[in-house]
C-alpha positions in Angstrom: 13.1 154.5 304.7 10.1 152.6 303.4 6.8 153.9 302.1 3.4 152.3 301.9 0.6 152.9 299.5 -2.5 154.7 300.9 -5.6 152.6 301.2 -8.2 153.1 298.5 -11.1 155.3 299.5 -14.6 155.4 298.2 -13.8 158.6 296.3 -10.8 157.2 294.4 -11.1 157.2 290.6 -11.1 153.6 289.3 -7.8 152.4 287.8 -9.2 152.2 284.3 -10.1 155.9 284.3 -6.9 157.3 285.7 -4.7 159.0 283.1 -1.6 157.4 284.7 0.6 155.6 282.1 1.5 152.0 282.7 5.0 151.4 281.5 7.5 148.7 282.0 8.1 145.3 280.5 4.9 145.0 278.6 5.2 148.4 277.0 1.7 149.2 278.0 0.8 152.9 277.5 -2.1 155.1 278.4 -4.8 154.9 275.7 -4.9 158.2 273.8 -8.2 160.2 274.2 -8.2 160.5 270.4 -6.4 158.5 267.8 -5.2 161.7 266.0 -3.4 162.8 269.2 -1.0 159.9 269.1 1.5 159.7 266.3 2.7 156.1 267.1 -0.9 155.0 267.0 -1.5 156.8 263.7 1.6 155.3 262.1 0.7 151.8 263.3 -2.9 152.1 262.3 -2.1 153.6 258.9 0.5 150.9 258.0 -1.9 148.1 259.0 -4.7 149.7 257.1 -2.6 149.8 253.9 -1.8 146.1 254.3 -5.4 145.3 254.9 -6.7 147.2 251.9 -4.1 145.6 249.6 -4.9 142.1 250.7 -8.7 142.6 250.7 -8.8 144.6 247.5 -6.5 142.5 245.3 -8.5 140.1 243.2 -11.7 141.1 245.0 -14.0 140.5 241.9 -12.7 137.0 241.3 -12.7 135.5 244.8 -14.7 134.2 246.5 -17.5 132.8 244.4 -20.4 135.2 243.8 -23.3 134.5 246.0 -27.0 134.8 245.5 -27.3 136.9 248.7 -24.8 139.4 247.3 -26.8 139.7 244.1 -30.0 140.2 246.0 -28.8 143.0 248.1 -27.1 144.7 245.1 -30.2 144.3 243.0 -32.3 145.8 245.7 -29.9 148.7 245.9 -30.2 149.1 242.1 -34.0 149.2 242.4 -33.7 152.1 245.0 -31.3 153.9 242.6 -33.7 153.5 239.7 -36.7 154.7 241.7 -38.4 151.3 241.4 -39.1 150.9 245.2 -37.3 149.1 248.0 -36.6 145.9 246.0 -36.4 144.6 242.5 -39.5 142.5 243.3 -42.2 142.8 245.9 -40.6 144.0 249.2 -41.8 141.5 251.8 -40.0 142.6 255.0 -37.4 139.8 254.9 -34.9 142.3 256.3 -35.1 146.0 257.2 -34.2 148.1 254.1 -31.6 150.3 255.7 -28.8 147.9 254.7 -29.3 148.1 250.9 -30.2 151.8 251.1 -26.6 152.2 252.3 -25.3 150.0 249.5 -27.3 152.2 247.1 -25.5 155.3 248.4 -22.1 153.5 248.3 -22.6 152.5 244.7 -24.5 155.5 243.4 -21.6 157.5 241.9 -19.9 154.5 240.1 -23.2 153.3 238.8 -24.1 156.8 237.5 -20.8 157.0 235.7 -21.0 153.5 234.2 -24.4 151.8 234.6 -23.1 148.5 233.3 -20.7 148.4 236.2 -23.5 147.8 238.6 -22.7 144.1 238.9 -21.7 142.0 241.9 -18.0 141.6 241.1 -17.4 145.2 240.3 -19.4 146.6 243.2 -17.5 144.5 245.7 -15.0 147.4 245.7 -17.6 149.4 247.7 -17.0 147.0 250.6 -13.4 148.1 250.9 -14.6 151.4 252.4 -16.7 149.5 254.9 -13.8 147.2 255.8 -11.4 150.1 256.1 -13.6 152.0 258.5 -14.3 148.8 260.6 -10.6 148.0 260.8 -9.8 151.5 262.1 -12.6 151.3 264.6 -11.2 148.0 265.9 -7.9 149.8 266.7 -9.7 152.7 268.3 -11.9 150.5 270.4 -8.9 148.4 271.5 -7.1 151.5 272.7 -10.2 152.9 274.4 -10.5 149.5 276.2 -7.0 150.1 277.7 -5.2 147.6 275.5 -1.5 148.4 274.9 -0.6 149.7 271.4 0.9 146.4 270.2 -2.3 144.5 271.3 -4.5 147.1 269.5 -2.3 146.5 266.3 -2.7 142.8 266.8 -6.5 143.1 267.1 -6.6 145.1 263.9 -4.3 142.5 262.1 -6.5 139.6 263.3 -9.6 141.3 262.1 -8.4 142.5 258.8 -5.9 139.8 257.6 -7.4 136.5 258.8 -8.3 134.5 255.6 -11.8 134.1 257.1 -12.1 137.9 257.4 -10.6 138.5 254.0 -13.1 136.2 252.3 -16.2 137.4 254.1 -15.5 141.1 254.2 -15.1 141.2 250.4 -18.7 140.1 249.9 -21.7 142.5 249.7 -23.3 141.3 252.9 -25.5 143.4 255.2 -23.6 141.9 258.1 -20.4 143.8 257.1 -22.2 147.2 257.2 -23.9 146.3 260.5 -20.5 145.4 262.0 -19.3 148.9 261.2 -22.2 150.5 263.0 -21.8 148.2 266.0 -18.1 149.0 266.3 -18.9 152.7 266.1 -21.5 152.2 268.9 -18.9 150.5 271.1 -16.3 153.2 270.4 -18.8 155.9 271.5 -19.8 153.9 274.5 -16.2 153.6 275.6 -15.3 157.2 274.8 -12.8 158.6 277.4 -14.5 162.0 277.2 -17.8 160.4 278.5 -20.0 163.2 277.1 -23.7 162.4 277.1 -23.9 163.0 273.4 -21.4 160.2 272.9 -23.7 157.7 274.6 -26.7 159.1 272.8 -24.7 158.6 269.6 -23.9 155.0 270.7 -27.7 154.4 270.9 -28.2 155.8 267.4 -25.4 153.7 266.0 -26.7 150.5 267.7 -30.1 151.2 266.1 -28.5 151.6 262.7 -26.7 148.3 263.2 -29.9 146.5 264.1 -31.8 148.1 261.2 -29.0 147.1 258.9 -29.0 143.4 260.0 -31.5 142.5 262.8 -29.2 139.8 264.2 -27.1 142.6 265.8 -29.9 142.9 268.3 -28.3 140.2 270.5 -25.2 142.3 270.8 -27.0 145.4 272.3 -26.8 144.1 276.0 -23.0 143.8 275.7 -22.9 147.4 274.4 -24.8 148.6 277.4 -22.4 146.7 279.7 -19.5 148.6 278.0 -21.4 151.9 278.4 -22.1 151.2 282.1 -18.4 150.6 282.8 -17.1 153.6 280.9 -19.8 156.2 281.8 -19.3 158.6 284.7 -21.2 157.4 287.8 -22.7 160.8 288.3 -24.3 160.8 284.8 -24.6 157.1 284.3 -28.4 157.0 284.5 -28.7 159.9 282.1 -26.2 158.2 279.7 -28.0 154.9 279.7 -31.4 156.4 279.5 -30.4 158.6 276.5 -28.8 155.6 274.7 -31.8 153.4 275.2 -34.2 156.1 274.2 -32.2 156.9 271.0 -31.9 153.2 270.1 -35.6 152.6 270.7 -36.8 155.6 268.8 -34.8 154.8 265.7 -35.6 151.1 266.0 -39.3 151.7 266.2 -39.2 153.5 262.9 -39.3 150.2 261.1 -42.6 148.9 262.5 -43.9 152.5 262.1 -43.0 152.4 258.4 -45.0 149.1 258.1 -47.9 150.5 260.0 -48.2 153.6 257.8 -48.1 151.4 254.7 -50.9 149.2 256.2 -48.5 146.3 256.2 -47.8 145.7 259.9 -50.2 142.8 260.2 -51.3 140.1 257.7 -54.1 140.9 255.4 -55.6 140.0 252.1 -53.6 141.1 249.1 -50.5 142.5 250.8 -47.3 141.5 252.5 -46.7 142.3 256.2 -44.0 142.8 258.7 -45.6 140.2 260.9 -45.3 137.6 258.2 -41.7 138.5 257.5 -40.8 138.1 261.2 -42.7 134.9 261.4 -40.8 133.5 258.5 -37.4 134.5 260.1 -38.4 133.0 263.4 -39.8 129.7 262.1 -37.5 128.9 259.2 -36.2 125.3 259.3 -33.2 124.9 261.5 -29.9 123.7 260.3 -29.2 121.4 263.3 -26.9 121.5 266.3 -23.5 123.0 265.4 -21.6 120.1 267.0 -23.8 117.4 265.5 -21.7 115.9 262.8 -23.5 115.9 259.4 -25.9 118.7 260.2 -26.0 121.9 258.2 -24.7 123.9 261.1 -21.7 121.5 261.4 -21.0 122.1 257.7 -21.1 125.9 258.2 -18.8 125.7 261.2 -16.3 123.7 259.2 -16.5 126.1 256.3 -15.3 128.8 258.7 -12.6 126.6 260.1 -11.5 125.7 256.6 -10.4 129.3 256.1 -9.0 130.0 259.5 -9.0 128.2 262.9 -6.9 130.8 264.7 -9.4 133.6 264.9 -12.6 131.6 265.8 -11.1 129.1 268.2 -8.4 131.5 269.6 -11.1 134.2 270.0 -13.4 131.8 271.9 -10.5 130.7 274.1 -9.6 134.4 274.7 -13.2 135.2 275.7 -13.3 132.3 278.1 -10.0 133.3 279.7 -11.2 136.9 280.1 -14.5 135.9 281.6 -12.9 133.5 284.0 -10.4 136.1 285.2 -12.8 139.0 285.3 -12.6 139.5 289.1 -8.9 140.0 289.3 -7.7 141.0 285.9 -7.7 144.6 284.7 -7.5 143.5 281.1 -10.5 141.2 281.6 -12.6 143.9 283.2 -11.7 146.3 280.4 -12.8 143.8 277.7 -16.0 142.7 279.5 -18.2 144.0 276.7 -16.4 142.3 273.8 -16.0 139.1 275.8 -19.7 139.1 276.6 -20.5 139.7 272.9 -18.5 136.6 271.9 -20.2 134.6 274.6 -23.7 135.7 273.5 -23.1 135.1 269.8 -21.6 131.7 270.5 -24.6 130.7 272.7 -27.0 131.8 269.9 -25.0 129.7 267.3 -25.2 126.7 269.6 -29.0 126.5 269.8 -30.1 122.9 269.5 -31.9 123.4 266.2 -31.3 127.0 265.2 -30.7 128.3 261.7 -27.0 129.2 261.2 -26.2 131.1 258.0 -22.7 131.2 256.6 -22.3 135.0 257.2 -23.3 134.8 260.9 -19.7 134.8 262.0 -19.1 138.2 260.5 -20.8 139.8 263.5 -18.3 138.1 265.8 -15.1 138.7 263.9 -14.1 142.1 265.4 -14.9 140.9 268.9 -13.0 137.6 268.4 -10.0 139.7 267.4 -10.3 142.0 270.4 -10.6 139.3 273.0 -7.8 137.2 271.3 -5.6 140.3 271.4 -6.7 140.9 274.9 -5.9 137.4 275.9 -2.4 137.8 274.5 -2.0 141.1 276.4 -3.2 139.3 279.6 -0.6 136.5 279.1 2.2 139.1 278.3 1.3 141.0 281.5 1.3 137.7 283.5 4.7 136.6 282.2 6.5 140.0 282.2 5.0 141.9 285.1 2.6 140.0 287.4 5.1 138.5 289.8 8.1 140.7 289.2 9.7 141.4 292.5 11.6 144.5 293.4 15.3 144.0 292.9 14.7 140.9 290.7 18.0 139.5 289.3 18.8 140.4 285.8 18.9 136.8 284.6 15.3 136.2 285.9 14.1 139.3 284.0 15.9 138.0 280.9 14.2 134.7 281.3 10.8 136.4 281.4 11.6 138.2 278.1 12.9 135.0 276.6 9.7 133.1 277.5 7.6 135.9 276.0 9.7 135.8 272.8 9.4 132.0 272.6 5.6 132.2 273.0 5.4 134.9 270.3 7.6 133.0 267.9 5.6 129.8 268.5 2.3 131.6 267.8 3.8 133.3 264.7 5.2 130.0 263.3 1.8 128.4 263.6 -0.3 131.3 262.3 1.8 132.9 259.5 2.1 129.9 257.1 -1.6 129.1 257.4 -2.6 132.7 256.8 -0.2 133.1 254.0 -1.7 130.1 252.1 -5.3 131.3 252.8 -4.6 134.9 251.8 -2.6 133.8 248.7 -5.6 131.9 247.5 -7.7 135.0 248.0 -5.4 137.2 245.9 -4.7 134.7 243.1 -7.6 132.3 242.6 -10.4 132.9 240.0 -13.6 131.4 241.3 -15.9 133.4 239.1 -14.8 132.5 235.6 -17.9 130.4 235.0 -20.2 133.3 236.0 -18.4 135.7 233.7 -18.6 133.2 230.8 -22.3 132.5 231.4 -23.0 136.2 231.5 -21.1 136.7 228.2 -22.9 133.8 226.5 -26.4 135.1 227.5 -25.5 138.6 226.5 -24.1 137.7 223.0 -25.7 134.4 221.9 -29.4 135.1 222.5 -31.1 136.9 219.6 -33.8 138.8 221.3 -33.2 139.3 225.0 -36.3 141.6 225.3 -38.6 138.7 224.4 -36.6 136.0 226.2 -37.5 134.7 229.7 -34.7 133.2 231.8 -34.5 131.9 235.3 -31.2 132.9 237.1 -29.8 133.3 240.6 -29.4 136.9 241.7 -25.7 136.9 241.2 -26.4 137.1 237.5 -29.6 139.1 237.6 -28.1 142.6 237.2 -25.7 141.4 234.4 -28.7 140.3 232.3 -30.7 143.4 233.2 -27.9 145.5 231.8 -27.7 143.2 228.7 -31.2 144.1 227.6 -33.4 141.5 229.4 -36.6 142.9 230.9 -35.8 143.3 234.7 -38.2 141.3 236.8 -40.2 139.5 234.1 -37.6 138.7 231.4 -34.7 137.9 233.7 -36.4 136.3 236.7 -34.8 135.6 240.1 -35.5 131.9 240.3 -37.2 132.0 243.7 -39.9 134.3 242.4 -41.1 131.8 239.8 -42.7 129.9 242.7 -43.0 132.3 245.5 -44.0 135.7 244.2 -47.7 136.1 242.9 -46.7 139.1 240.8 -44.4 136.8 238.8 -46.4 133.5 238.9 -49.5 135.2 237.4 -47.4 136.1 234.3 -46.6 132.4 233.9 -50.0 130.6 233.5 -48.3 127.6 231.9 -45.6 127.4 234.6 -42.2 126.3 233.3 -43.5 126.2 229.7 -43.5 130.0 229.7 -39.7 130.1 230.1 -37.0 129.9 227.5 -33.9 129.2 229.6 -32.8 128.3 233.1 -29.3 129.0 234.3 -28.6 126.1 236.6 -25.9 127.5 238.9 -25.0 125.6 242.1 -27.5 127.7 244.1 -30.4 127.0 241.6 -29.7 123.2 241.6 -29.5 123.1 245.3 -32.7 124.9 246.1 -34.8 123.6 243.1 -35.9 120.6 245.2 -38.2 123.0 247.2 -39.4 125.0 244.2 -41.7 123.0 241.8 -41.6 125.3 238.9 -37.8 125.6 239.0 -37.4 121.8 239.4 -39.7 121.2 236.4 -37.8 123.7 234.3 -34.5 121.9 234.9 -36.1 118.5 234.3 -37.6 119.6 231.0 -34.5 121.4 229.6 -31.3 120.4 227.9 -27.9 122.0 228.3 -26.8 124.3 225.5 -23.7 125.6 227.3 -21.7 124.5 230.4 -19.1 126.6 232.1 -16.8 125.1 234.7 -16.8 121.5 236.0 -18.0 119.5 239.0 -20.4 120.9 241.5 -19.5 124.5 240.8 -20.4 124.3 237.1 -23.0 126.6 235.6 -25.3 125.1 233.0 -27.3 127.2 230.6 -30.3 125.0 229.8 -32.9 125.6 227.1 -36.5 124.7 227.9 -37.8 121.7 225.9 -40.2 122.7 223.1 -38.9 126.3 222.8 -37.9 127.3 219.2 -34.3 126.8 218.3 -34.3 130.2 216.9 -33.9 131.6 220.4 -30.2 131.6 219.7 -28.1 132.8 216.8 
């Protein structure tokens, strides 16, 4: 006796929403409604989280090299903690302040216990919490998007243990915090409960992501695609309306803040949000990403230097899912992440756009998700797609053998490369020159309160703790040319300085900063730490009294 499947009707619940487990050769299981309800998911997620925290936390202060951006965000957080305003200099609306307000909260207790610990290397530990939350959210989102348990674990592994992720997630970047909020928004949008407050919360989380780092704005359309697919059709309009309203209301708080301060539009004697946005939109481009020799080409290859698997494999996975969207359950489930990767890739490939090194951070979790999704798609294709009823045992064995060969081939390619990259991250000391320069300036200068020194922001807080006057004694080198509040205290320009710490960042950007360039030209090295292009030179300004040092 044979049976036939009934034809689908217009009232049938879509396959992605039916709580019917998919078992068989792929080991695919029904996504749990909550992570805490599934012990296997908890065990897998917990084991991977421990591994991620160990790899990302070990040697975190010494690798990678401290960056000026890290110092800037931490110094702005320090200014908030000290009640000095939204920044350690004039806040000029370069970014919304929510990002470093969160950093201020994360570092508040350790800085209160030990004020001298408020330095970039030490406070990188705060990013471990952000990375841990984001890694767990990747696993949760993968399960909510109907990926099997092994694929969710693979996505979490890709996101947390790729050498590119390890390096970038250690650094105090606003992008890392924005990614956490973005992942939370996607998890709420894909909630299996489909409560209206989940979608309202997704809108709030999306707004928090954008106000943490404004580049996350381009991801919002993909978020709404995910929400559309996972919301109940009877309440879909209410869900989307609530999410958009929540996102807009929180998002408009930023221009409202500028309006209430009288700084929305340009005017005499004050900064403005309009000028900040104009600067961000008109800053010089770094060239086409595929144009060899351009700045964007260099940024791309700096990413591929650390890892080729996640960026290139993720792009291939996104392309595979987008091309098979019409007939693949996995592709339809991952439509939001795949669209996110496509949008971020399209923005990065603008003919003459500006491509910062941390741009890829926003794509990392979605690259991991679509790469894991692509692996799940291939596994489903090999193990189940064309499996006929009554298939002979040797054919089934061949399918498993093929899947095992593919998995071993992928592992043999990835593991050695990741091992080398992660070993460098947990053993190399890239910041010895910075520590030595900080120690020299703290111990060898007689009277730090009356000494004026140009530094990059990676050293700014070190010297503020060492007794230099914050802002006008220890001076972030950009401000010597660009901030009227600083330049008016330097009527003689470079002659009003005692030292300039010529780090790689200072030497690179001095060509566009006349005062900094002149200070380097009219100074001589008194101490050099490190060698080659990564060296740090402490240079004494010509004509200053030799008594400035002991």
